[in-house]
N, CA, C and O of each residue as an XYZ file, in Angstrom:
372
protein
N       7.915     18.554     -0.630
C       6.052     18.654     -0.115
C       5.937     17.384     -1.158
O       6.625     17.161     -2.154
N       4.893     16.658     -0.634
C       4.166     15.332     -1.425
C       3.729     16.054     -2.381
O       3.863     17.272     -2.496
N       2.973     15.019     -3.392
C       3.161     14.459     -5.057
C       2.303     13.970     -4.988
O       2.133     13.600     -3.826
N       0.981     13.499     -6.074
C       0.007     13.076     -5.451
C       0.975     11.746     -7.011
O       1.648     12.032     -8.002
N       0.544     10.480     -6.459
C       0.905      9.123     -7.196
C      -0.680      8.403     -7.179
O      -1.455      8.251     -6.234
N      -0.858      7.906     -9.131
C      -1.855      7.443     -9.384
C      -1.045      5.634     -8.371
O       0.050      5.340     -7.890
N      -2.892      4.669     -8.580
C      -1.779      3.412     -7.485
C      -3.192      2.814     -8.667
O      -4.055      3.392     -9.328
N      -2.645      0.835     -8.352
C      -3.313      0.422     -9.303
C      -3.368     -0.922     -7.071
O      -2.543     -1.244     -6.217
N      -5.145     -1.156     -7.358
C      -5.469     -1.031     -6.750
C      -5.948     -2.221     -6.182
O      -7.171     -2.191     -6.046
N      -5.225     -3.629     -5.669
C      -6.697     -4.949     -6.212
C      -6.465     -5.506     -5.345
O      -5.308     -5.452     -4.928
N      -7.351     -6.229     -4.723
C      -7.269     -7.183     -3.780
C      -7.706     -8.253     -3.303
O      -8.879     -8.249     -2.931
N      -7.038     -9.290     -3.188
C      -7.348    -10.568     -2.649
C      -7.783    -11.859     -2.205
O      -7.430    -13.036     -2.134
N      -9.080    -10.768     -1.837
C      -9.781    -12.470     -0.564
C      -9.374    -13.625     -0.116
O      -9.064    -13.889      1.045
N      -9.370    -14.414     -1.146
C      -9.409    -15.547     -0.042
C      -7.438    -15.401      0.462
O      -6.692    -16.231      0.982
N      -7.273    -14.435      0.151
C      -6.085    -14.279      1.356
C      -6.044    -13.481      1.630
O      -4.905    -13.167      1.976
N      -6.880    -12.613      1.743
C      -6.721    -11.620      2.781
C      -5.439    -10.602      2.774
O      -4.839    -10.119      3.735
N      -5.211    -10.432      1.318
C      -4.074     -9.524      0.681
C      -4.169     -8.209     -0.431
O      -4.765     -8.165     -1.508
N      -3.349     -7.163      0.255
C      -4.141     -6.535     -1.022
C      -3.097     -5.723     -1.113
O      -2.689     -5.044     -0.170
N      -2.565     -5.741     -2.329
C      -1.632     -5.403     -3.331
C      -1.832     -3.391     -4.005
O      -2.597     -2.709     -4.686
N      -0.613     -3.270     -3.246
C      -0.943     -1.745     -4.253
C       0.583     -1.109     -4.878
O       1.597     -0.917     -4.208
N       0.432     -0.891     -6.142
C       1.232     -1.145     -6.907
C       1.157      0.873     -7.957
O       0.179      1.081     -8.674
N       1.932      1.659     -7.861
C       2.023      2.090     -8.993
C       2.837      1.827     -9.888
O       2.875      2.655    -10.798
N       3.293      1.243     -9.939
C       4.448      0.837    -11.342
C       4.904     -0.407    -10.897
O       5.097     -0.832     -9.758
N       5.113     -1.177    -12.572
C       5.884     -2.177    -12.500
C       7.325     -1.773    -12.945
O       7.629     -0.781    -13.606
N       8.420     -3.054    -12.289
C       8.990     -2.315    -12.953
C      10.510     -3.933    -12.753
O      10.851     -4.450    -11.689
N      10.863     -4.160    -13.688
C      11.178     -6.339    -13.844
C      12.094     -6.051    -12.680
O      11.951     -6.990    -11.897
N      13.419     -4.745    -11.960
C      13.948     -5.113    -11.133
C      13.488     -5.333     -9.974
O      14.403     -5.541     -9.177
N      12.166     -5.393     -9.388
C      12.120     -5.158     -8.131
C      12.002     -5.823     -7.331
O      11.501     -6.933     -7.512
N      12.631     -5.191     -5.517
C      13.658     -5.515     -4.543
C      12.619     -5.596     -3.082
O      12.779     -4.703     -2.250
N      11.860     -6.383     -2.888
C      11.383     -6.390     -1.013
C      12.145     -6.513     -0.736
O      13.210     -7.051     -1.040
N      11.336     -5.539      0.565
C      11.960     -5.631      2.103
C      10.673     -5.608      2.408
O       9.663     -5.303      1.774
N      11.030     -6.262      4.301
C       9.260     -7.298      4.689
C       9.153     -5.963      5.759
O      10.174     -5.277      5.797
N       8.557     -5.735      6.217
C       8.080     -4.225      6.933
C       7.239     -5.271      8.691
O       7.046     -6.468      8.908
N       7.036     -4.254      9.361
C       6.199     -5.009      9.898
C       4.196     -4.702      9.789
O       3.576     -3.953      9.034
N       3.683     -5.654     10.897
C       2.562     -5.604     10.544
C       2.103     -5.799      9.059
O       1.370     -5.024      8.444
N       2.730     -7.118      8.515
C       2.347     -7.726      7.651
C       1.903     -6.711      6.155
O       0.852     -6.501      5.550
N       3.371     -6.254      5.998
C       3.778     -4.651      4.980
C       4.372     -5.566      4.339
O       4.575     -6.540      5.064
N       4.917     -5.747      2.811
C       5.759     -6.047      2.248
C       6.040     -4.937      0.978
O       5.575     -4.941     -0.162
N       6.762     -4.214      1.476
C       7.416     -2.665      0.601
C       8.097     -3.850     -0.624
O       8.495     -5.014     -0.566
N       7.980     -2.956     -1.552
C       8.479     -3.447     -3.047
C       8.693     -1.748     -3.736
O       7.964     -0.800     -4.029
N      10.422     -2.142     -3.770
C      11.155     -1.244     -4.807
C      12.040     -0.697     -5.662
O      13.236     -0.746     -5.375
N      11.516      0.047     -7.108
C      12.317     -0.037     -8.040
C      13.969     -0.292     -8.082
O      14.605     -0.214     -7.031
N      14.702     -0.633     -9.476
C      15.552     -0.531     -9.932
C      16.128      0.814     -9.294
O      17.290      0.681     -8.909
N      15.759      1.660     -9.162
C      16.325      3.337     -8.445
C      16.435      3.440     -6.697
O      17.179      4.128     -5.997
N      15.390      2.475     -6.338
C      15.596      2.686     -5.153
C      14.074      3.271     -3.978
O      13.872      3.426     -2.773
N      13.470      3.391     -5.020
C      12.082      4.812     -4.753
C      11.050      3.393     -5.192
O      11.163      2.682     -6.191
N       9.856      3.269     -3.860
C       9.028      2.985     -3.607
C       8.269      2.582     -4.402
O       7.679      3.648     -4.579
N       7.509      1.525     -5.406
C       6.898      1.733     -6.596
C       5.522      0.254     -5.656
O       4.516     -0.206     -6.195
N       5.892      0.018     -4.657
C       4.460     -0.873     -3.853
C       4.294     -1.978     -3.042
O       4.833     -3.078     -3.169
N       3.245     -1.488     -1.913
C       2.799     -2.544     -1.309
C       2.386     -3.944     -1.001
O       1.174     -3.941     -1.219
N       2.683     -4.964     -0.670
C       1.696     -5.653     -0.764
C       1.558     -6.530      1.024
O       2.225     -7.460      1.478
N       0.705     -5.936      1.489
C      -0.730     -6.118      2.768
C      -1.166     -7.107      2.838
O      -1.981     -7.531      2.018
N      -0.749     -7.753      3.833
C      -0.571     -9.721      3.970
C      -1.565     -8.906      4.969
O      -1.596     -7.770      5.444
N      -2.686    -10.568      5.065
C      -3.958     -9.472      5.941
C      -4.156     -8.775      6.251
O      -4.051     -8.558      7.458
N      -4.712     -7.662      5.168
C      -5.227     -6.910      5.029
C      -6.411     -5.972      6.229
O      -6.144     -4.952      6.864
N      -7.902     -6.868      6.212
C      -8.711     -6.975      7.142
C      -8.316     -6.687      8.083
O      -8.319     -5.553      8.560
N      -7.764     -7.954      8.689
C      -7.562     -8.439      9.947
C      -6.237     -7.892     11.086
O      -5.985     -8.216     12.246
N      -5.549     -6.883     10.085
C      -4.491     -6.543     11.174
C      -4.902     -4.650     10.395
O      -4.269     -3.912     11.149
N      -5.344     -4.092      9.739
C      -5.818     -2.595      8.832
C      -7.090     -2.257      9.344
O      -7.433     -1.310     10.051
N      -7.804     -3.309      8.807
C      -9.918     -2.801      8.817
C     -10.191     -1.851     10.279
O     -10.783     -0.844      9.892
N     -10.016     -1.783     11.628
C      -9.893     -1.171     12.002
C      -9.397      0.160     12.934
O      -9.945      0.733     13.875
N      -7.468      0.498     11.891
C      -6.747      1.580     12.207
C      -6.642      1.806     10.243
O      -5.711      1.272      9.640
N      -7.554      2.515      9.601
C      -7.176      3.140      8.578
C      -6.054      3.536      8.619
O      -5.082      2.969      8.120
N      -6.062      5.310      9.660
C      -5.021      5.907      9.424
C      -4.503      6.279      9.508
O      -4.184      7.376      9.050
N      -3.545      4.863     10.897
C      -2.348      4.201     10.137
C      -1.730      3.970      9.894
O      -0.646      4.070     10.468
N      -1.995      3.379      8.637
C      -2.134      2.194      7.464
C      -1.494      3.742      6.431
O      -0.516      3.787      5.685
N      -2.588      4.948      6.810
C      -2.802      5.765      5.546
C      -1.321      6.734      5.578
O      -0.807      7.390      4.671
N      -0.735      6.453      7.497
C       0.346      7.451      7.643
C       1.370      6.952      7.216
O       2.346      7.678      7.024
N       1.416      5.839      7.003
C       3.173      4.713      6.588
C       2.642      4.803      5.016
O       3.461      5.392      4.310
N       1.805      4.485      4.518
C       1.490      4.660      2.885
C       1.696      6.057      2.526
O       2.383      6.059      1.504
N       1.513      6.851      2.768
C       1.740      8.987      2.723
C       3.976      8.894      3.177
O       4.936      9.024      2.418
N       3.930      8.706      4.236
C       5.263      8.578      5.113
C       6.376      7.561      4.007
O       7.588      7.751      3.900
N       5.712      6.668      3.399
C       6.552      5.722      2.299
C       6.238      6.199      0.670
O       7.112      5.976     -0.168
N       5.383      6.641      0.398
C       5.083      6.803     -1.366
C       5.621      8.664     -1.149
O       6.252      9.222     -2.046
N       5.284      9.304     -0.002
C       6.168     10.579     -0.592
C       4.655     11.218     -1.512
O       4.552     11.500     -2.706
N       3.296     11.308     -0.048
C       1.657     11.914     -0.713
C       1.402     12.223      0.274
O       1.876     12.151      1.408
N      -0.120     12.921     -0.607
C       0.062     13.829      1.268
C      -1.557     12.462      1.575
O      -2.272     11.791      0.830
N      -1.493     12.582      2.417
C      -1.771     11.815      3.637
C      -3.595     11.440      3.334
O      -4.166     10.502      3.890
N      -4.181     12.265      2.487
C      -5.959     12.241      2.409
C      -5.467     11.841      1.007
O      -6.360     11.043      0.723
N      -4.667     11.855     -0.038
C      -4.388     10.838     -0.275
C      -4.516      9.110     -0.254
O      -5.108      8.165     -0.776
N      -3.672      9.409      0.583
C      -2.953      7.710      0.779
C      -4.816      7.228      1.414
O      -5.514      6.411      0.813
N      -5.316      8.055      2.844
C      -7.003      7.538      3.257
C      -7.625      6.810      2.287
O      -8.022      5.647      2.204
N      -7.616      8.135      1.298
C      -8.976      7.883      0.501
C      -8.154      5.967     -0.449
O      -8.711      4.931     -0.815
N      -7.090      6.307     -0.460
C      -6.700      4.304     -0.998
C      -7.143      3.516     -0.168
O      -8.108      2.848     -0.538
N      -6.669      3.322      1.097
C      -7.158      2.801      2.468
C      -8.197      2.680      2.232
O      -8.611      1.539      2.026
N      -9.292      4.060      2.139
C     -10.368      3.690      2.354
C     -11.345      3.043      0.821
O     -12.427      2.575      1.175
N     -11.203      3.000     -0.085
C     -11.094      2.061     -1.701
C     -11.183      0.570     -0.684
O     -11.944     -0.357     -0.405
N     -10.313      0.917     -0.497
C      -9.888     -0.553     -0.476
C     -10.793     -1.296      0.798
O     -11.600     -2.224      0.759
N     -10.413     -0.670      1.651
C     -11.410     -1.427      2.586
C     -13.734     -1.748      1.877
O     -14.603     -2.587      2.113
N     -13.661     -0.863      1.289
C     -14.776     -1.190      0.966
C     -14.946     -1.990     -0.624
O     -16.140     -2.082     -0.912
N     -14.108     -2.520     -1.592
C     -13.217     -3.275     -1.621
C     -13.846     -4.248     -1.399
O     -14.903     -4.749     -1.782
N     -12.801     -4.540     -0.497
C     -12.837     -5.894      0.277
C     -13.770     -6.736      1.470
O     -13.472     -7.647      2.244
N     -15.372     -5.773      1.160
C     -16.313     -6.030      2.227
C     -17.069     -7.276      1.121
O     -18.043     -7.927      1.499
């Protein structure tokens, strides 16, 4: 069953990059995915964040798709993921 997770969300307007982080881990491993997604994993192998390059350019018209991706990867409720995406889109305008 999905669990609720707290996220720190930061948007860099100059680079159109969104940072979504659940926690900091000094032994972070990064894996580049599709559509500008760079996943960050903690020392235990669990996902702890994602860097989204070209956030507005790629995802502004597809918030539901990004929310499904975040929900799946972080094992959180899709509604929580959609709230994160919508908040980020509002903050990026």
